[in-house]
C-alpha positions in Angstrom: 34.2 40.5 -9.7 36.2 39.2 -12.7 37.9 41.8 -14.9 38.2 39.3 -17.8 37.2 40.3 -21.3 34.4 38.5 -23.2 33.3 38.4 -26.8 30.9 41.3 -26.0 33.9 43.5 -25.2 35.6 43.0 -28.6 33.9 45.0 -31.4 34.1 43.9 -35.1 36.8 45.4 -37.3 34.5 48.0 -38.9 33.3 49.3 -35.6 36.9 49.3 -34.3 38.0 51.5 -37.2 35.5 54.1 -36.0 36.9 54.2 -32.5 40.5 53.2 -33.1 42.2 56.7 -33.3 40.6 57.8 -30.0 41.2 54.5 -28.3 44.8 54.2 -29.5 45.6 57.7 -28.3 44.2 56.9 -24.8 46.1 53.6 -24.7 49.4 55.2 -25.7 49.0 57.7 -22.8 48.0 54.8 -20.5 51.0 52.7 -21.5 53.3 55.6 -20.9 52.2 55.6 -17.2 52.4 51.8 -17.0 55.8 51.2 -18.7 58.8 51.1 -16.3 62.4 50.8 -17.4 64.7 49.1 -14.9 68.4 49.5 -15.7 69.9 49.6 -19.2 67.6 47.3 -21.2 64.9 45.7 -19.0 61.4 47.2 -19.3 58.1 46.1 -17.7 54.7 47.0 -19.1 52.1 46.6 -16.4 49.0 45.3 -18.2 45.4 45.8 -17.4 42.0 45.2 -19.0 42.3 48.2 -21.4 45.8 47.3 -22.6 44.7 43.7 -23.2 41.5 44.8 -25.1 43.8 47.0 -27.3 46.1 44.1 -27.9 43.2 41.8 -29.0 41.5 44.5 -31.1 44.8 45.3 -32.9 45.5 41.6 -33.5 42.0 41.1 -34.9 42.5 44.2 -37.1 45.9 43.2 -38.5 45.0 39.5 -39.0 41.5 40.3 -40.3 39.8 38.1 -37.7 36.1 38.0 -38.3 34.8 34.8 -36.5 33.9 34.4 -32.8 36.2 31.3 -32.7 39.2 33.4 -33.7 38.4 36.1 -31.1 37.8 33.4 -28.4 41.3 32.1 -29.0 42.7 35.5 -28.5 40.7 36.0 -25.3 42.0 32.7 -24.0 45.5 33.9 -24.7 45.3 37.3 -23.2 42.7 37.1 -20.4 45.2 35.4 -18.0 47.3 38.6 -18.3 44.6 40.8 -16.9 45.3 41.3 -13.2 42.6 40.4 -10.7 42.4 42.3 -7.4 45.5 41.7 -5.2 47.6 40.9 -8.3 49.7 42.8 -10.8 50.5 41.5 -14.3 53.4 42.6 -16.6 55.0 41.9 -19.8 58.8 41.8 -19.3 60.9 43.0 -22.3 64.6 42.4 -22.7 65.1 45.3 -25.1 68.2 44.5 -27.1 68.4 45.8 -30.6 71.3 44.0 -32.3 72.3 40.4 -32.9 75.6 40.7 -31.0 73.9 41.9 -27.8 71.1 39.3 -28.1 73.7 36.5 -28.5 75.7 37.8 -25.5 72.9 38.6 -23.1 70.0 36.1 -23.7 72.2 33.1 -22.5 73.3 35.2 -19.5 69.8 36.1 -18.5 68.3 32.7 -18.1 65.9 32.9 -15.1 65.3 36.6 -15.6 61.5 35.8 -15.5 61.8 34.8 -11.9 64.1 37.7 -10.8 61.8 40.7 -10.7 61.0 42.2 -7.2 58.6 44.7 -5.7 60.3 46.1 -2.6 57.8 47.8 -0.3 58.4 50.5 2.3 58.2 48.0 5.3 61.1 46.0 3.9 59.0 43.2 2.4 60.0 41.9 -1.0 57.5 40.3 -3.4 59.1 38.2 -6.2 57.3 37.7 -9.4 55.9 34.5 -10.8 55.9 33.7 -14.5 52.5 33.2 -16.1 52.3 29.4 -16.3 51.1 28.7 -19.8 53.6 31.2 -21.3 56.4 30.0 -19.1 56.0 26.5 -20.6 56.5 28.0 -24.1 59.2 30.5 -23.3 61.5 29.0 -20.7 64.7 27.4 -21.8 67.7 26.2 -19.8 70.4 27.6 -22.1 68.8 30.9 -23.4 66.0 33.2 -22.3 63.3 34.7 -24.5 63.3 38.5 -25.0 59.6 38.6 -23.8 58.1 37.1 -20.7 54.7 37.4 -19.0 54.9 37.7 -15.2 52.7 38.4 -12.2 52.9 39.5 -8.6 50.5 38.4 -5.9 50.1 40.6 -2.8 48.2 40.1 0.4 45.7 42.7 1.5 48.3 44.1 4.0 50.9 44.3 1.3 48.4 46.1 -1.0 48.0 48.8 1.7 51.8 49.0 2.3 52.2 49.4 -1.5 49.6 52.2 -1.5 51.4 54.0 1.3 54.6 54.0 -0.9 57.3 54.3 -1.9 57.7 51.1 -4.0 60.9 50.0 -5.7 60.9 47.8 -8.8 64.0 45.8 -9.0 65.7 43.1 -11.2 67.7 40.8 -8.9 69.6 38.5 -11.3 73.2 37.4 -11.0 74.0 39.0 -14.3 71.7 42.1 -14.0 71.1 44.2 -10.9 69.0 47.3 -11.2 66.2 49.1 -9.5 63.9 52.1 -9.8 61.3 53.8 -7.6 57.8 53.8 -9.1 56.6 57.2 -10.1 53.5 58.6 -8.6 51.4 58.2 -11.7 52.6 54.6 -12.2 52.0 53.7 -8.6 48.4 55.1 -8.8 47.7 53.0 -11.8 49.0 49.8 -10.1 47.1 50.6 -6.8 43.9 50.6 -8.9 44.9 47.2 -10.3 45.5 45.8 -6.8 42.4 47.1 -5.1 38.9 45.6 -5.3 36.6 47.1 -8.0 
């Protein structure tokens, strides 16, 4: 079953204002579980259907989108970032806050979008794959972007190994090596992404 969003899932701006406070509170709590820092300044936000609906609703609100055509364009942009069973999807952030750090690190981190690993308890390593359309826009040979969209594809056996834990999330780049074990709440969220509906 596809988890993709359709026009029917996106409410108009007036209806969204009615639900926004409650929805936003829920999404903030959800994102807290799904956000993982790795090392000093790399963060991954593991996306799902709810985080992408929030993104589209907020874009429509801020940009005052009213037509189906505008919403369809957003759906086409964000639906590829909703993980299907057996997959995980994440937004990778290089969280640098000043110009000097950006000028120093972004050239050093070329290829970071192909350097994220899930390390499972049986020793297997799953390396991420950049989301194709965004990679075409974001990848440069001399400097990396501060945001990338990536995914992981797991076999059914790897999904079960992931579920039995522990799972380590790592950045394995020549200029940046760091890893962290996924917390219990985060792992539970990602297992739900990986398993069939």
